[in-house]
C-alpha positions in Angstrom: 0.0 0.0 0.0 1.0 3.6 -0.3 3.0 5.3 2.5 0.1 7.5 3.6 -2.1 4.5 4.2 0.7 2.6 6.0 1.4 5.6 8.3 -2.3 5.9 9.0 -2.7 2.2 9.8 0.4 2.3 12.1 -0.9 5.4 13.8 -4.4 3.9 14.4 -2.9 0.7 15.9 -0.6 2.7 18.1 -3.5 4.8 19.4 -5.7 1.8 19.9 -3.0 -0.1 21.9 -1.4 2.6 24.0 -3.5 5.7 23.3 -5.0 5.8 26.8 -1.5 5.8 28.3 0.6 7.7 25.8 -2.1 9.8 24.2 -1.0 11.5 20.9 2.5 10.2 21.3 1.2 6.7 20.5 -0.2 8.0 17.2 3.0 9.7 16.3 5.2 6.7 17.1 2.7 4.4 15.2 2.8 6.6 12.1 6.6 6.6 12.0 7.0 2.9 12.6 4.1 2.1 10.2 6.2 3.4 7.3 9.5 2.0 8.5 9.5 -1.3 6.4 9.3 0.7 3.2 12.8 2.3 3.8 14.1 -0.4 1.4 12.8 1.6 -1.6 15.9 3.8 -1.1 18.2 0.8 -1.6 19.8 0.5 -5.1 20.9 -3.0 -6.0 22.5 -1.9 -9.2 19.9 -3.6 -11.5 16.3 -2.7 -12.4 14.9 -6.2 -11.9 16.7 -6.6 -8.5 15.4 -3.2 -7.4 11.8 -4.3 -8.0 12.0 -7.9 -6.9 14.0 -7.2 -3.7 11.5 -4.6 -2.5 9.2 -5.9 0.2 11.9 -8.4 1.1 14.0 -8.4 4.3 12.4 -5.2 5.6 8.9 -6.9 5.3 9.9 -10.2 6.8 7.8 -11.4 9.7 10.9 -12.8 11.3 12.8 -9.5 11.0 10.0 -7.3 12.2 9.1 -9.6 15.1 12.8 -9.5 16.2 12.8 -5.7 15.9 9.6 -5.4 17.9 11.1 -7.5 20.7 14.2 -5.3 20.7 12.2 -2.1 20.9 10.0 -3.5 23.6 13.0 -4.5 25.7 14.6 -1.0 25.2 11.4 0.8 26.2 10.9 -1.4 29.3 14.4 -0.4 30.4 14.7 3.2 29.3 11.2 4.7 28.6 9.9 7.1 31.2 6.5 5.2 31.3 7.6 2.6 33.8 4.1 1.3 34.3 3.8 -0.2 30.8 4.7 -3.8 30.9 7.0 -5.7 28.5 4.1 -7.6 26.9 2.2 -4.4 26.4 5.2 -2.7 24.7 5.7 -5.8 22.6 2.1 -5.9 21.4 2.4 -2.1 20.6 5.5 -2.5 18.4 4.7 -5.9 16.9 1.2 -5.0 15.8 2.4 -1.7 14.2 5.3 -3.3 12.3 3.7 -6.7 11.3 0.4 -5.2 10.0 2.5 -3.3 7.3 3.6 -6.4 5.4 0.3 -8.2 6.0 -1.6 -5.4 4.4 0.9 -5.4 1.5 0.2 -9.1 1.1 -3.4 -8.2 0.2 -2.2 -6.3 -2.9 -1.1 -7.7 -6.3 2.6 -7.0 -5.7 2.8 -9.5 -2.9 5.3 -9.6 0.0 8.2 -11.8 1.0 6.7 -12.5 4.5 9.0 -15.4 5.2 12.3 -13.9 4.1 15.1 -15.3 4.2 13.3 -18.5 3.0 13.5 -18.7 -0.8 9.8 -18.5 -1.4 7.9 -16.4 -4.0 6.1 -13.4 -2.6 2.8 -14.0 -0.8 -0.1 -12.3 -2.4 -3.9 -12.6 -2.1 -5.0 -9.4 -3.8 -8.2 -8.0 -2.5 -7.4 -4.3 -2.4 -5.7 -1.9 -4.9 -2.4 -0.3 -3.8 -4.2 3.0 -3.4 -7.8 2.8 -2.1 -9.3 6.0 -0.7 -12.2 4.1 0.8 -9.7 2.2 3.0 -7.5 5.2 3.8 -10.0 8.0 4.4 -11.7 6.4 7.4 -8.3 6.0 9.1 -7.4 9.6 8.5 -10.8 10.8 9.7 -10.7 8.9 12.9 -7.1 9.9 13.5 -8.2 13.5 13.1 -11.0 13.0 15.7 -8.5 11.4 18.0 -6.1 14.3 17.8 -8.8 16.9 18.3 -10.9 15.3 20.9 -8.0 13.5 22.7 -10.2 10.4 22.9 -7.4 8.6 21.2 -8.0 5.0 22.0 -11.7 5.0 21.1 -11.4 6.9 17.9 -8.4 4.8 16.6 -10.3 1.6 17.5 -13.3 2.8 15.4 -11.0 3.5 12.5 -9.5 0.0 12.6 -13.0 -1.6 12.9 -14.3 0.3 9.9 -11.3 -0.6 7.7 -11.4 -4.2 8.8 -15.0 -4.4 7.8 -14.0 -2.9 4.4 -11.3 -5.6 3.9 -13.9 -8.3 4.7 -16.2 -6.8 2.1 -13.3 -6.9 -0.4 -12.7 -10.6 0.4 -16.4 -11.3 -0.1 -16.5 -9.5 -3.4 -13.5 -11.5 -4.6 -15.3 -14.8 -3.7 -18.3 -13.6 -5.6 -16.2 -12.9 -8.7 -14.4 -16.3 -8.3 -17.8 -18.1 -8.4 -18.9 -16.2 -11.5 -15.6 -17.0 -13.2 -15.7 -20.7 -12.6 -18.3 -21.7 -15.3 -16.6 -19.5 -17.9 -13.2 -21.1 -17.1 -14.7 -24.6 -17.3 -16.3 -23.8 -20.6 -13.0 -22.9 -22.2 -11.0 -25.7 -20.4 -9.0 -23.3 -18.3 -9.9 -24.6 -14.9 -6.2 -25.5 -14.1 -4.7 -22.5 -15.9 -2.8 -19.9 -13.8 -5.3 -17.3 -12.7 -5.0 -13.9 -11.1 -8.1 -12.0 -9.8 -7.5 -8.5 -8.5 -9.4 -5.3 -8.0 -9.1 -2.5 -10.6 -7.8 0.9 -9.4 -9.4 2.6 -6.4 -12.3 0.2 -5.7 -13.4 -3.3 -4.7 -16.4 -3.4 -7.0 -14.8 -4.0 -10.4 -12.3 -6.8 -10.7 -9.8 -7.8 -13.4 -9.2 -11.5 -14.1 -6.0 -12.7 -16.0 -5.7 -16.3 -17.2 -2.5 -17.7 -18.7 -3.0 -20.1 -21.6 0.4 -20.9 -23.3 1.2 -18.3 -25.9 -2.0 -16.4 -25.0 -3.4 -14.8 -21.9 -7.0 -13.9 -21.4 -8.4 -10.7 -19.7 -11.8 -10.1 -18.3 -13.5 -7.4 -16.2 -16.2 -8.5 -13.7 -18.3 -6.2 -11.6 -20.2 -7.4 -8.5 -23.2 -5.6 -10.1 -23.0 -7.7 -13.3 -25.8 -10.0 -12.1 -26.1 -13.3 -13.8 -24.1 -12.2 -16.9 -21.3 -14.7 -17.6 -17.8 -13.1 -17.9 -16.2 -13.0 -21.3 -12.5 -13.5 -21.9 -10.5 -11.4 -24.4 -7.4 -13.2 -25.8 -4.1 -11.4 -26.0 -0.7 -12.5 -27.2 2.0 -13.3 -24.6 4.9 -14.3 -27.0 5.8 -17.3 -24.9 8.2 -18.4 -27.6 10.7 -15.8 -26.3 10.5 -17.1 -22.7 13.4 -19.5 -23.2 15.7 -16.7 -24.2 14.5 -14.5 -21.3 15.2 -17.3 -18.8 18.8 -17.6 -20.1 19.5 -14.5 -18.0 19.7 -14.2 -14.2 17.3 -11.3 -14.4 14.8 -13.4 -16.4 14.9 -16.2 -13.8 14.4 -13.7 -11.0 11.4 -12.2 -12.9 9.9 -15.7 -13.3 10.3 -16.3 -9.6 8.7 -13.0 -8.8 5.8 -13.0 -11.3 5.4 -16.7 -12.3 3.9 -17.1 -15.8 2.3 -13.6 -15.7 5.0 -12.2 -18.0 4.7 -11.0 -21.6 7.6 -10.8 -24.0 8.5 -8.6 -26.9 11.4 -7.3 -29.0 12.1 -3.7 -29.6 14.8 -1.7 -31.2 16.6 0.3 -28.5 19.7 2.4 -29.2 20.2 0.6 -32.5 20.0 -3.0 -31.0 17.2 -5.5 -31.1 16.3 -5.9 -27.4 14.3 -8.6 -25.6 11.8 -7.1 -23.1 9.7 -8.7 -20.4 6.6 -7.0 -18.9 4.9 -8.0 -15.7 1.2 -8.1 -16.8 -0.1 -8.4 -13.2 0.6 -4.9 -12.3 -1.2 -2.0 -13.8 -3.9 -2.5 -16.4 -3.9 -3.7 -20.1 -2.1 -1.0 -22.0 -0.8 0.6 -18.8 1.8 -1.9 -17.4 4.5 0.0 -15.6 7.1 -2.7 -15.1 8.9 -3.6 -18.3 12.6 -4.7 -18.2 15.3 -5.3 -20.8 16.8 -8.7 -20.6 18.9 -9.4 -23.7 20.1 -8.0 -27.0 20.4 -9.8 -30.3 24.1 -10.3 -31.1 24.9 -12.2 -34.4 21.5 -14.0 -34.4 21.9 -15.0 -30.8 20.3 -13.5 -27.7 23.0 -12.3 -25.4 21.8 -11.7 -21.8 22.4 -8.2 -20.4 24.7 -7.8 -17.4 22.4 -5.1 -16.0 18.7 -4.8 -16.8 16.9 -1.5 -17.2 13.3 -0.6 -16.5 11.6 1.1 -19.4 9.3 4.0 -18.8 5.7 3.5 -19.8 4.7 5.5 -22.8 1.1 5.7 -21.7 -0.8 6.8 -18.6 -4.3 6.3 -17.3 -6.4 9.2 -18.4 -9.4 10.6 -16.5 -11.6 9.3 -19.3 -10.4 5.8 -18.6 -11.2 6.2 -14.9 -14.7 7.4 -15.7 -15.2 4.4 -17.9 -13.9 2.2 -15.2 -16.5 3.7 -12.8 -19.3 3.1 -15.4 -18.1 -0.5 -15.9 -18.0 -1.0 -12.1 -21.6 0.1 -11.9 -22.6 -2.7 -14.2 -22.6 -1.0 -17.6 -21.2 -3.8 -19.6 -20.8 -1.7 -22.7 -18.6 0.9 -21.0 -15.3 -0.9 -21.1 -13.5 -4.1 -22.1 -10.2 -5.2 -20.4 -8.3 -4.8 -23.6 -9.8 -1.6 -24.9 -6.5 0.3 -24.3 -4.2 -2.5 -25.4 -2.3 -2.1 -28.6 -3.7 -4.0 -31.6 -0.5 -6.0 -32.1 -1.2 -7.7 -28.7 -4.7 -8.9 -29.5 -4.9 -12.5 -30.5 -8.2 -11.9 -32.4 -8.7 -8.5 -34.1 -12.4 -8.2 -33.3 -14.4 -5.6 -31.4 -15.7 -7.0 -28.2 -19.0 -6.2 -26.6 -18.1 -6.7 -23.0 
């Protein structure tokens, strides 16, 4: 999630746990510690793929953060002026603030390496977009009430209750979408295919489904207000034939570990050289994928892996018109938008106009 949300969540937890004893100080400490795990964004690993895939790594590890919470609790028990706060209470204060950060991140598409240093792919069960005002604003509002009224503990607790209910609603919406997708997947023989279901930007009403099928991947948009309408999949090209060359590089292997089969490949002429590029199609939206990386260049009819990969800037951005059409599609207007409406024609497996 974004830094404002993480700070607000940490502040609310701090106020709920020790607001009665520390007052506004609990909110301030919670806000600072709530953003602490994201300090790793400042680290440069010298490679674009490494910078992306190492993020939410060691600084988001439950092992590391639990250890840090224990250390902080011991230090506060020994040196803090508030001698009446017990070690278990200090530990709950620090542990809940720190650990909820990666747990919330794990509810987004990007995923989180919760069990670092174990060599496991990031944990992700996406039920919320990385920026969701309907999650963040209740936290900010109740924090404002806490600061003004000085009823810190009660206000912060209400903020956490409201946002927890919102996350449960998001989980319920995802289950509804999964049930609606099941017959459509079975009809096309894709029940066992890799599947990713995630919310579209800024809401939990409209969901995007991506299914990998060899050289193709299929996109679909499903709103909780679609009723009995069966989802329709739009086929796009993945260029899986280039995957072997991509995996010949260390960066390609790392991307596969990070994103699994949700990668699309292409070749592009960059600085006079034919370059192999991989794009993470999980993140963003069809036509607006922000994470594309160079992996190899064509040298004498052979793909030569690059020693250092670069991240390519997206040439397109989401316009206000796109967001308004997303809102209309979320409301159940099935003619408002297709998942591939903004994807370039060369990526479409079938050059037809979909009525979604």
